[in-house]
Structure formats: structure tokens, C-alpha cells
C-alpha positions in Angstrom: 0.1 0.2 0.0 1.1 3.7 -0.7 0.4 6.2 1.6 0.6 10.1 1.6 1.0 12.5 4.4 -1.9 14.4 6.3 -1.2 18.1 7.5 0.5 17.0 10.5 2.6 14.1 8.8 0.6 11.3 9.7 0.8 8.8 6.9 -2.6 7.8 5.5 -3.2 4.8 3.0 -4.0 6.3 -0.7 -6.9 3.9 -0.8 -9.6 4.9 1.8 -12.8 2.5 2.6 -16.0 4.5 2.2 -18.3 2.6 4.5 -21.6 3.8 2.9 -22.3 1.1 0.7 -21.7 -2.1 2.7 -23.6 -5.1 1.6 -27.0 -5.6 3.0 -29.7 -8.4 3.6 -33.3 -7.2 3.6 -32.2 -3.8 4.5 -29.8 -4.5 7.3 -26.0 -4.5 6.8 -24.7 -7.6 6.4 -22.2 -7.6 9.0 -20.0 -10.8 8.3 -19.5 -9.7 4.7 -18.8 -6.4 5.8 -16.3 -7.6 8.6 -14.4 -9.9 5.9 -13.9 -7.1 3.7 -12.6 -4.7 6.3 -10.3 -7.2 7.8 -8.9 -7.9 4.1 -8.5 -4.1 3.8 -6.8 -3.6 6.9 -4.7 -6.8 6.1 -3.9 -5.0 2.8 -2.7 -1.8 4.2 -5.8 0.5 4.2 -5.9 2.4 7.4 -8.4 5.2 6.6 -12.2 4.6 7.2 -14.9 6.8 6.6 -18.7 6.8 7.6 -21.2 9.0 8.6 -24.0 9.9 10.9 -26.8 9.7 8.3 -25.2 6.6 6.8 -27.7 4.0 7.9 -26.0 1.3 10.6 -22.8 2.2 9.0 -21.0 3.7 12.2 -22.4 0.9 14.4 -21.1 -1.7 11.9 -17.6 -0.2 11.6 -17.3 0.3 15.5 -18.4 -3.5 16.2 -16.1 -4.9 14.1 -13.2 -2.9 14.9 -13.8 -3.6 18.5 -14.7 -7.4 18.2 -11.2 -7.9 16.3 -9.3 -5.4 18.5 -8.3 -3.1 15.5 -9.3 0.3 16.5 -5.5 1.3 17.2 -4.8 0.3 13.7 -6.9 2.8 11.8 -8.0 6.3 11.6 -12.0 6.7 11.7 -13.3 9.3 9.5 -17.3 10.6 10.4 -19.0 13.5 9.6 -21.6 16.2 11.8 -24.9 16.5 10.0 -24.6 20.5 10.7 -28.0 20.7 8.7 -29.7 19.0 11.9 -28.2 21.1 14.4 -29.5 24.2 16.0 -27.6 24.5 19.0 -24.4 23.7 21.0 -26.0 21.1 23.2 -27.1 19.5 19.9 -23.8 19.3 18.5 -22.5 17.4 21.8 -25.3 15.1 21.9 -25.1 14.0 18.0 -21.3 13.7 18.9 -21.7 11.5 21.8 -24.1 9.5 20.1 -21.3 8.8 17.3 -18.5 8.1 20.0 -21.0 5.3 21.3 -21.9 3.8 17.8 -18.5 3.6 16.9 -17.4 2.2 20.3 -14.6 4.6 20.7 -13.4 7.6 22.7 -12.1 9.9 19.8 -12.7 10.6 16.4 -9.5 11.0 14.1 -10.9 13.0 11.3 -14.3 14.8 11.9 -16.0 16.6 9.1 -18.9 19.1 8.5 -21.0 17.0 6.5 -22.2 18.3 3.0 -21.4 21.7 3.9 -22.7 23.6 1.3 -21.7 27.5 1.5 -20.2 30.0 3.8 -23.5 31.1 4.9 -24.3 27.4 6.4 -20.8 27.7 8.1 -21.4 31.2 9.4 -24.5 29.5 10.9 -22.9 27.1 12.7 -20.0 30.1 14.1 -23.4 31.7 15.7 -24.1 28.4 17.3 -20.6 28.2 18.8 -19.2 25.6 16.6 -15.5 27.3 16.5 -15.3 26.9 20.5 -16.9 23.6 20.6 -14.3 22.0 18.0 -11.4 23.3 19.8 -12.6 22.1 23.1 -12.8 18.8 21.4 -9.5 18.9 19.9 -8.0 20.0 23.0 -9.5 17.2 25.0 -8.3 14.6 22.1 -11.8 13.8 21.2 -11.2 15.1 18.0 -8.2 14.7 16.0 -8.9 16.9 12.9 -11.5 18.8 11.6 -12.6 19.1 8.1 -15.2 19.3 5.6 -17.2 17.3 2.9 -18.3 19.3 -0.1 -20.8 19.2 -3.3 -20.9 22.4 -5.3 -19.2 24.7 -7.5 -15.2 25.7 -7.2 -16.0 29.2 -6.3 -17.7 28.4 -3.3 -15.5 25.7 -2.3 -12.7 28.1 -2.6 -14.5 30.4 -0.2 -15.1 27.5 2.5 -11.4 26.5 2.3 -10.5 30.0 3.2 -13.2 30.4 5.7 -11.7 28.8 8.6 -8.4 27.0 9.8 -9.4 23.5 8.4 -7.1 20.4 8.9 -8.5 18.8 5.8 -11.2 18.6 3.1 -13.3 16.0 0.8 -14.3 16.5 -2.5 -16.2 14.9 -5.3 -13.6 14.6 -8.0 -12.8 12.0 -11.1 -11.9 12.2 -14.8 -15.5 13.4 -15.4 -15.5 16.3 -12.5 -12.0 17.8 -13.7 -13.8 20.9 -14.4 -17.3 20.7 -12.4 -17.7 20.3 -8.3 -14.7 21.7 -6.7 -12.8 20.7 -9.8 -9.3 20.5 -10.2 -9.2 24.6 -9.7 -10.3 23.7 -6.0 -8.2 20.7 -5.8 -5.3 22.8 -6.3 -6.3 26.0 -4.2 -6.8 23.6 -1.4 -3.6 22.1 -1.7 -1.8 25.7 -1.8 -3.4 26.3 1.5 -1.8 23.3 2.8 -5.2 21.0 3.2 -5.0 17.0 2.6 -7.6 16.4 0.1 -9.6 13.4 0.5 -11.8 12.2 -2.6 -14.9 10.6 -2.9 -16.8 9.3 -5.8 -13.8 8.5 -7.8 -15.8 6.0 -10.0 -19.4 8.3 -10.0 -20.8 5.8 -7.7 -19.8 3.0 -10.3 -20.9 4.8 -13.3 -17.6 5.1 -14.7 -17.2 1.3 -14.8 -20.9 0.0 -15.4 -22.7 2.8 -17.5 -19.8 3.5 -19.8 -20.7 3.8 -23.4 -19.4 1.2 -26.0 -17.0 3.6 -27.6 -15.2 4.2 -24.3 -15.1 0.7 -23.4 -13.4 0.1 -26.5 -10.9 3.1 -25.9 -9.7 1.5 -22.8 -9.6 -1.9 -24.2 -7.3 -1.1 -27.3 -4.6 0.3 -24.6 -1.7 -2.0 -24.1 -1.7 -1.4 -20.1 -4.7 -3.7 -20.0 -6.0 -1.6 -17.1 -10.0 -2.0 -16.4 -12.0 1.3 -16.4 -12.1 1.2 -12.6 -8.0 1.2 -12.6 -7.8 4.1 -14.9 -10.3 6.1 -12.9 -8.1 5.6 -9.6 -4.7 5.9 -11.6 -5.8 9.3 -13.0 -6.5 10.6 -9.2 -3.0 8.9 -7.7 -1.1 10.5 -10.6 -2.0 14.0 -9.1 0.3 14.7 -5.8 -2.5 16.8 -4.6 -4.7 14.1 -4.1 -3.9 12.3 -0.3 -6.6 9.6 -0.2 -9.3 8.0 -2.3 -12.3 6.5 -1.0 -13.8 3.6 -2.8 -17.6 2.6 -1.2 -15.9 -1.5 -1.7 -19.1 -3.8 -1.0 -17.0 -6.9 -2.5 -14.1 -9.1 -1.8 -13.0 -8.9 -5.3 -13.4 -4.9 -5.3 -11.2 -4.6 -2.0 -8.3 -6.6 -3.9 -8.2 -5.2 -6.8 -8.5 -1.6 -5.6 -5.8 -2.4 -2.8 -3.4 -3.9 -6.1 -3.8 -0.8 -8.0 -3.0 1.6 -4.8 -0.3 -0.3 -4.1 1.5 0.3 -7.4 0.4 3.8 -8.8 2.3 6.6 -8.4 2.4 10.0 -9.3 3.7 11.0 -12.6 2.7 7.4 -14.1 0.3 8.7 -17.0 2.1 10.0 -19.5 0.7 12.6 -22.4 -0.5 9.5 -24.1 -2.5 8.2 -21.3 -4.1 11.7 -20.7 -4.9 11.8 -24.5 -6.5 8.8 -24.3 -8.8 9.9 -21.0 -9.7 12.8 -22.8 -11.0 10.7 -25.6 -13.2 8.7 -23.0 -14.4 11.7 -21.6 -15.4 13.0 -25.4 -17.0 9.6 -25.8 -19.3 10.1 -22.5 -20.2 13.4 -23.4 -21.2 12.6 -26.9 -25.0 12.6 -25.8 -24.2 16.1 -23.8 -27.4 18.5 -23.8 -25.1 21.5 -23.5 -21.6 22.4 -24.5 -20.6 24.1 -21.3 -16.8 23.4 -20.2 -17.3 24.7 -16.6 -14.9 27.7 -16.9 -16.9 29.7 -14.5 -16.7 32.8 -16.7 -20.7 33.3 -16.6 -20.3 33.6 -12.9 -21.3 34.9 -10.3 -25.0 35.2 -11.1 -26.9 37.8 -9.4 -29.4 36.0 -8.5 -27.0 33.0 -7.4 -27.9 30.4 -10.0 -25.0 27.7 -10.2 -24.5 27.9 -14.0 -22.0 25.6 -14.5 -23.2 23.1 -11.9 -26.9 23.1 -13.3 -25.4 22.3 -16.9 -22.9 19.8 -15.7 -25.9 18.3 -13.9 -28.1 18.5 -17.1 -25.4 17.1 -19.1 -25.5 13.6 -16.4 -29.0 13.2 -18.2 -27.3 11.9 -21.2 -24.5 9.8 -19.7 -26.0 8.5 -16.5 -29.7 9.0 -16.6 -32.0 11.4 -15.1 -32.0 9.8 -11.6 -28.4 10.2 -10.8 -28.9 14.0 -12.4 -31.4 14.5 -10.4 -29.8 13.5 -7.2 -26.6 15.6 -7.9 -28.7 18.7 -8.8 -30.7 18.4 -5.5 -27.3 17.9 -3.6 -25.6 20.9 -5.2 -28.1 23.3 -5.5 -31.4 22.8 -3.3 -29.4 21.6 0.0 -27.5 25.1 0.3 -28.4 27.7 2.4 -28.9 29.9 -0.5 -30.4 27.8 -3.1 -29.1 28.1 -6.5 -31.4 26.1 -8.9 -31.7 27.2 -12.2 -35.5 28.3 -11.6 -33.9 31.3 -9.8 -32.9 32.7 -13.4 -34.5 36.0 -14.2 -33.5 36.1 -17.6 -30.8 39.0 -17.3 -28.8 37.9 -19.5 -25.5 38.9 -17.8 -24.0 35.6 -18.0 -24.2 35.6 -22.0 -21.9 38.5 -22.3 -18.8 36.5 -20.9 -19.6 33.0 -22.0 -16.5 32.2 -24.2 -18.3 29.3 -26.1 -21.2 31.6 -26.9 -24.1 29.2 -25.1 -27.6 30.8 -25.4 -27.4 30.3 -21.3 -30.9 31.5 -20.4 -32.4 29.6 -23.1 -30.5 26.3 -21.8 -31.2 27.1 -18.3 -34.9 26.9 -18.8 -34.5 23.5 -20.6 -32.4 22.4 -17.5 -34.9 23.8 -15.1 -37.8 22.0 -17.0 -35.8 18.5 -16.8 -34.3 18.7 -13.4 -36.4 21.3 -11.3 -39.9 19.7 -11.5 -42.7 19.2 -8.7 -40.8 16.9 -6.8 -37.3 18.9 -6.8 -39.3 22.1 -5.8 -41.4 20.1 -3.0 -38.2 19.2 -1.5 -36.4 22.3 -1.8 -39.2 24.0 -0.2 -39.1 21.4 2.8 -35.2 21.8 2.9 -35.8 25.4 3.1 -38.3 25.5 5.5 -37.0 22.7 8.1 -33.1 22.7 7.6 -32.4 23.6 11.1 -34.2 21.1 13.1 -32.3 18.9 15.4 
């Protein structure tokens, strides 16, 4: 296993175990299978395990398996505070103690603000005393390092990086999201600030393996290296020195073994110009059915009404490559779950964005189409519920 260093010099396995997708039987986690996979991962050198309060049964399963096998001291646990459920300092403490109990531990090594959407959401937590609470937990040793996970655009990600003295961060990043979500620009910004970056969704929930168009599969198959689509996607990430750890939601022994093998051999600089060009061809093949030719450059931003234009177009294009369900989920997370909601329905048609678009995209027209596809009655209902009740807990 290869390792990369965190902010304080701790060696983190290049491959992290994402604990959201454990196998389930009739809705319950298959503990025996999860145990088998976790033990194999630890034996293969994986030492970073990522879970969250809202991953049904995940914290408890991880805690039980580590305690049963006496392995807590061999791993780093990362879990997350669902800040969107918190309305008081007392609520933070109560929920944190519940997490410690679930995980059967007295400390959390890496503690994240889960799906921190924008600076306003962080400022709200500041008003509740989050900074003082986190500092007290770090002083007591109950929390090792503090970070945040993020779904959204590059501009807001960079603002969040600058908003607090974070120890690390976690972003969605893969060869398809190079210019979407936090993107390469966000990755580099965090790295320049000294933040280790943990990667989630390296395979877009398996879609960069299972949903590839025929042409993309043929491009991969023609390369003499013989790597699988999953191996190419992971190697693209580990080729970048700014990437600290790549999470994989492993739920089979085959996946654990294959990912460990890849993580143990992939190095920075392994991919040359030819390999990078091949991956660009794969991206073009996947995007062949894209609905709007947005490159994610961001010149159209900021929108006076807060519309996340590049993010909306990225989600709109996902309809062609991943299906409407996946595109809808991404759009909900990236726009409706923000403190200041940023859906295309906010557009007033002022046209300011079109004056700066180097691609000459009729943005107002395309936003209307995207809104029609992604922001129907269900979207608007969920957005209204989130806006009304987001501070319960």
C-alpha cells in the first residue's frame, strides 16, 4: 500500500474505505461480509475508514467490527457532523456522543462537517459556537482533525477553504468532474493552503465502470496497459500529488483486492501525455450525448440571483451519460441543499452571464431547458421542505 501524508505528517493510505455501501440483506448491513472486507482491507494496508451519522447502520457496523477484532488502534476513523440537523451547541454535543457510542471509541480521528454547502451555512454554525466546541474537542483529544465534505461549485469551495483553519477537506473528483464540483482548481487551491484532500466518488458511484458507452469501453480496451475502467479512473487520481486519499465504497472482496493492488502500484507521474489524451477521448465519448457544451470555465459567474450555472449544466449533461435519476440526485445536493438555493429556477433572464460566455452558449435558454428537466414538482417540493426545516435537530 502506498501512503501520503496529512497536514501533521501522519501516513494515510492512498486508498480509503468508504463505508456507505456495505452489502445489505433485507435492508440490514451484512455484518459478516462487511467484517470480511474490512479485515482484508486492513491486512492490505488500508488505514482510513470513512463513515457518517446519516449512513444507516454504518457507524455502528464499523465500530462493532473494529472492537470485536481489536483493531481500533490500527486505523483512522473519519465521520461527519450533520450540521443541517443542528440548532444548538447542546445538539452538537448530544449527537457527537451518540457517534462515539456507535463507533465504540473515545475519539474521532478525522471529523467533517457533512455536505457543507456554502459560507452562509458555516457562518450559521459559527453563531452556534461551533469553533469553540471544535477547539475544546481537539484540546481534549476527542477530535483529532477537523474538515468538511463538499458538493457544489469551485468558487464556493474556495471560499469555504478560506473561511476557517481547516485540517483537511473532502471533495467529489474524478476525470469526468475535472471542471465541475470543486474541480481541479479547487483541488489545487486547497493544496496551496496546505490542506490534504480526500476524494469521494472517484467512479461516480460506479457509473464510470458500469454505465460507460461502447466507444469509451473500446478506447480503454485498446490500450496495451490492460487496465480496467476502474483502474484507469483511480490511477488518474493517484497520478496527482495534490490527492491525499481516494475513497472507494467497496462492497465485495473482489473490489477490495483489486483496489488494494492498484493503490499499491500507482504513483504520481505514471500517466504520460498519451494516457492523458486517451482519457480525454473517453470523456469525449461519454459526453457525446451531452445536452449543452459547457466546459465549466465559470466565466458566466457569479449570477446576480445565485444560480449555479456551470453546476446546473453539468447536472443537465449527466442525463445523457448517467440517466435522469442520477442527474436529479446530483442537482438536488448541489443546489437545493444549500443555505442559499442555487437552482436554475432562480434565473430572471437578465443575460449578464451570456456576455461573458466564451462558448457563446444561449445560457438563459438552456437554463430553462435544464430547469424543466431537473426542477419539476418533486424538486421544488424537496427544496421547499429543506428551506423550511433545515435547522431542526
